[in-house]
N, CA, C and O of each residue as an XYZ file, in Angstrom:
296
protein
N      -9.934     18.175    -26.263
C     -10.283     18.603    -25.501
C     -11.172     17.560    -24.695
O     -11.646     16.536    -25.190
N     -11.345     18.026    -23.217
C     -12.358     17.130    -22.509
C     -13.395     17.686    -22.001
O     -13.264     18.726    -21.355
N     -14.679     17.080    -22.201
C     -16.156     17.413    -21.643
C     -16.003     16.561    -20.186
O     -15.596     15.422    -19.954
N     -16.481     17.561    -19.377
C     -16.765     16.848    -17.968
C     -18.282     17.375    -17.692
O     -18.672     18.510    -17.964
N     -19.122     16.266    -17.060
C     -20.775     16.715    -16.776
C     -20.909     16.436    -15.396
O     -20.764     15.350    -14.835
N     -21.195     17.505    -14.921
C     -21.789     17.589    -13.696
C     -22.903     17.806    -13.047
O     -23.328     18.856    -13.530
N     -23.826     17.352    -12.029
C     -24.691     17.843    -11.862
C     -24.960     18.583    -10.453
O     -25.010     18.030     -9.354
N     -25.104     19.816    -10.701
C     -25.308     21.096     -9.415
C     -26.569     21.312     -9.204
O     -27.347     21.172    -10.148
N     -27.069     21.715     -7.865
C     -27.970     22.247     -7.438
C     -28.276     23.287     -8.226
O     -27.270     23.942     -8.498
N     -29.523     23.809     -8.825
C     -30.020     25.049     -9.637
C     -29.743     26.306     -8.597
O     -29.868     27.404     -9.140
N     -29.456     26.329     -7.463
C     -29.222     27.569     -6.968
C     -27.510     27.871     -6.893
O     -26.965     28.885     -6.459
N     -27.031     26.952     -7.322
C     -25.319     27.114     -7.349
C     -25.030     27.460     -8.453
O     -23.854     27.824     -8.438
N     -25.598     27.579     -9.738
C     -25.166     27.643    -11.382
C     -24.387     28.818    -11.096
O     -23.169     28.637    -11.093
N     -24.862     30.140    -10.822
C     -24.285     31.539    -11.194
C     -22.892     31.029    -10.299
O     -21.871     31.315    -10.924
N     -22.652     30.428     -9.151
C     -21.160     30.436     -8.615
C     -20.311     29.789     -9.421
O     -19.164     30.207     -9.581
N     -20.779     28.670    -10.039
C     -20.003     28.005    -11.201
C     -19.465     28.862    -12.640
O     -18.370     28.934    -13.198
N     -20.914     29.502    -12.941
C     -20.730     30.220    -14.137
C     -19.291     30.921    -14.216
O     -18.490     30.910    -15.151
N     -19.189     31.588    -12.851
C     -18.565     32.679    -12.746
C     -17.059     32.078    -12.547
O     -16.027     32.510    -13.060
N     -17.192     31.119    -11.787
C     -15.520     30.030    -11.334
C     -15.329     29.662    -12.708
O     -14.293     30.123    -13.187
N     -16.012     28.981    -13.459
C     -15.517     28.581    -14.836
C     -15.325     29.752    -15.630
O     -14.392     29.574    -16.412
N     -15.928     31.058    -15.748
C     -15.323     32.038    -16.492
C     -13.892     32.517    -16.170
O     -13.071     32.827    -17.034
N     -13.653     32.550    -14.701
C     -12.445     33.391    -14.633
C     -11.360     32.338    -14.802
O     -10.242     32.762    -15.097
N     -11.507     31.181    -14.676
C     -10.657     30.179    -15.393
C     -10.554     30.151    -16.419
O      -9.627     29.393    -16.704
N     -11.119     30.683    -17.482
C     -11.090     30.598    -18.962
C     -11.757     29.433    -19.787
O     -11.403     29.126    -20.925
N     -12.369     29.062    -19.355
C     -12.904     27.758    -19.233
C     -14.413     27.929    -20.413
O     -15.032     28.992    -20.420
N     -14.786     26.894    -21.223
C     -16.003     27.188    -21.878
C     -17.076     26.358    -20.966
O     -16.692     25.336    -20.398
N     -18.407     26.803    -20.836
C     -19.586     26.005    -20.207
C     -20.450     25.806    -21.314
O     -20.373     26.344    -22.418
N     -21.571     24.689    -20.768
C     -22.813     24.743    -22.026
C     -23.893     24.313    -20.920
O     -23.746     23.142    -20.570
N     -24.873     24.946    -20.333
C     -25.861     24.441    -19.792
C     -26.985     23.627    -20.553
O     -27.522     23.890    -21.629
N     -27.171     22.660    -19.769
C     -28.356     21.679    -20.530
C     -29.168     21.014    -19.467
O     -28.656     20.596    -18.429
N     -30.324     20.931    -19.714
C     -31.396     20.464    -18.669
C     -31.027     18.957    -18.491
O     -30.576     18.408    -19.495
N     -31.139     18.301    -17.493
C     -31.087     17.144    -17.362
C     -32.283     16.143    -17.461
O     -33.096     16.455    -16.592
N     -32.567     15.423    -17.940
C     -34.006     14.619    -17.776
C     -33.933     13.117    -17.646
O     -33.597     12.466    -18.636
N     -34.180     12.595    -16.663
C     -33.840     11.173    -16.379
C     -34.953     10.225    -16.647
O     -36.004     10.865    -16.681
N     -35.145      8.962    -16.849
C     -35.856      8.223    -17.025
C     -35.624      6.935    -16.089
O     -34.450      6.634    -16.305
N     -36.122      6.077    -15.213
C     -35.671      5.181    -15.071
C     -35.485      3.599    -15.592
O     -36.459      2.967    -16.001
N     -34.324      3.100    -15.545
C     -33.842      2.306    -16.279
C     -35.166      1.090    -16.491
O     -35.904      0.708    -15.583
N     -35.214      0.626    -17.953
C     -36.097     -0.493    -18.105
C     -35.300     -1.888    -17.608
O     -34.127     -1.955    -17.241
N     -36.184     -2.879    -17.693
C     -35.987     -4.330    -17.094
C     -34.454     -4.802    -17.693
O     -33.518     -5.332    -17.095
N     -34.601     -4.349    -19.257
C     -33.676     -4.894    -20.425
C     -32.297     -4.302    -19.581
O     -31.447     -5.033    -19.073
N     -32.282     -2.652    -19.555
C     -31.215     -2.108    -19.084
C     -30.257     -2.689    -18.150
O     -29.061     -2.962    -18.246
N     -31.464     -2.844    -16.852
C     -31.055     -3.489    -15.468
C     -30.036     -4.868    -15.773
O     -28.881     -4.962    -15.357
N     -30.714     -5.843    -16.550
C     -30.168     -6.940    -16.857
C     -28.947     -6.635    -17.666
O     -28.050     -7.385    -17.279
N     -28.629     -6.027    -18.410
C     -27.371     -5.619    -18.986
C     -26.404     -4.854    -18.086
O     -25.209     -5.145    -18.029
N     -26.975     -3.843    -17.369
C     -25.976     -3.546    -16.440
C     -25.291     -4.718    -15.840
O     -24.096     -4.981    -15.970
N     -26.304     -5.495    -15.068
C     -25.838     -6.436    -14.101
C     -24.827     -7.430    -15.131
O     -23.838     -7.803    -14.499
N     -24.840     -7.721    -15.950
C     -24.026     -8.357    -16.884
C     -22.632     -7.986    -17.451
O     -21.627     -8.674    -17.627
N     -22.948     -6.408    -17.729
C     -21.613     -5.737    -17.666
C     -20.969     -5.738    -16.434
O     -19.742     -5.815    -16.365
N     -21.555     -5.673    -15.632
C     -20.950     -5.690    -14.061
C     -20.191     -6.992    -13.968
O     -18.988     -6.920    -13.715
N     -20.595     -7.842    -14.094
C     -20.124     -9.318    -14.152
C     -18.897     -9.650    -15.017
O     -17.922    -10.233    -14.543
N     -18.955     -9.359    -15.976
C     -17.837     -9.252    -17.090
C     -16.633     -8.410    -16.987
O     -15.541     -8.711    -17.469
N     -17.027     -6.819    -16.013
C     -15.851     -6.284    -15.150
C     -15.004     -7.071    -14.282
O     -13.776     -7.118    -14.340
N     -15.767     -7.693    -13.461
C     -15.681     -8.451    -12.279
C     -14.268     -9.723    -12.861
O     -13.167    -10.048    -12.417
N     -15.154    -10.126    -14.118
C     -14.308    -11.427    -14.451
C     -12.933    -10.577    -15.142
O     -11.823    -10.914    -14.730
N     -13.002     -9.783    -15.899
C     -11.719     -8.622    -16.263
C     -10.716     -8.276    -15.631
O      -9.599     -8.112    -16.121
N     -11.160     -8.070    -13.973
C     -10.492     -7.785    -12.546
C      -9.822     -8.809    -12.580
O      -8.598     -8.723    -12.686
N     -10.670    -10.442    -12.469
C     -10.030    -11.730    -11.910
C      -8.830    -11.867    -12.575
O      -7.710    -12.135    -12.141
N      -9.330    -11.585    -13.989
C      -7.988    -12.376    -15.212
C      -6.593    -11.434    -15.146
O      -5.514    -11.907    -15.503
N      -6.732     -9.965    -14.621
C      -5.648     -9.257    -14.303
C      -5.161     -9.162    -12.914
O      -4.287     -8.365    -12.571
N      -5.784    -10.045    -12.077
C      -5.475    -10.375    -10.929
C      -5.694     -9.284     -9.627
O      -5.281     -9.248     -8.468
N      -6.699     -8.295    -10.584
C      -6.854     -7.137     -9.121
C      -8.293     -7.751     -8.591
O      -8.832     -6.968     -7.809
N      -8.775     -8.524     -8.739
C      -9.786     -9.529     -8.008
C      -9.468    -10.408     -7.721
O      -8.511    -10.812     -8.381
N      -9.998    -11.407     -6.525
C      -9.984    -12.662     -6.174
C     -11.141    -13.179     -6.394
O     -12.202    -12.577     -6.228
N     -10.997    -14.636     -6.884
C     -12.156    -14.997     -7.176
C     -12.514    -16.046     -5.815
O     -11.762    -16.129     -4.843
N     -13.483    -16.626     -5.921
C     -14.022    -17.596     -4.838
C     -14.547    -19.003     -5.117
O     -15.674    -19.031     -5.611
N     -13.974    -20.127     -4.905
C     -14.036    -21.181     -5.148
C     -15.916    -21.493     -5.386
O     -16.651    -20.893     -4.601
N     -16.347    -22.090     -6.079
C     -17.738    -22.807     -6.044
C     -17.763    -23.753     -4.650
O     -18.581    -23.546     -3.754
N     -17.296    -24.245     -4.625
C     -17.214    -25.234     -3.348
C     -17.163    -24.517     -1.937
O     -17.547    -25.129     -0.940
N     -16.621    -23.035     -1.842
C     -16.613    -22.510     -0.628
C     -18.078    -21.782     -0.817
O     -18.755    -21.691      0.207
N     -18.477    -21.398     -1.712
C     -19.895    -20.506     -1.787
C     -21.167    -21.617     -1.679
O     -22.314    -21.316     -1.349
N     -20.638    -23.132     -2.075
C     -22.385    -23.745     -1.814
C     -21.982    -24.683     -0.136
O     -22.783    -25.467      0.373
N     -20.715    -24.378      0.419
C     -20.862    -24.654      1.966
C     -21.299    -23.072      2.479
O     -22.002    -23.234      3.477
N     -21.199    -22.057      2.276
C     -21.695    -21.282      3.084
C     -23.362    -21.160      2.799
O     -23.997    -20.296      3.403
N     -23.838    -21.807      2.122
C     -25.135    -21.778      1.991
C     -25.527    -23.061      2.874
O     -26.708    -23.384      3.004
């Protein structure tokens, strides 16, 4: 089984509950509490993004730019 989380406006909850019930699916309602990311989390996200780009370059899905070209643009 796979779980999918969607955030919907409160006034739409009843519509989705009815739709999910008609499809025979199971749902669970939880309150979402968010907090701003800490500075450490932001840095880790940037590092994760950079490694993701490196993986894409390695797999040939993203083309890199030569350092010389970057310096010439400055």
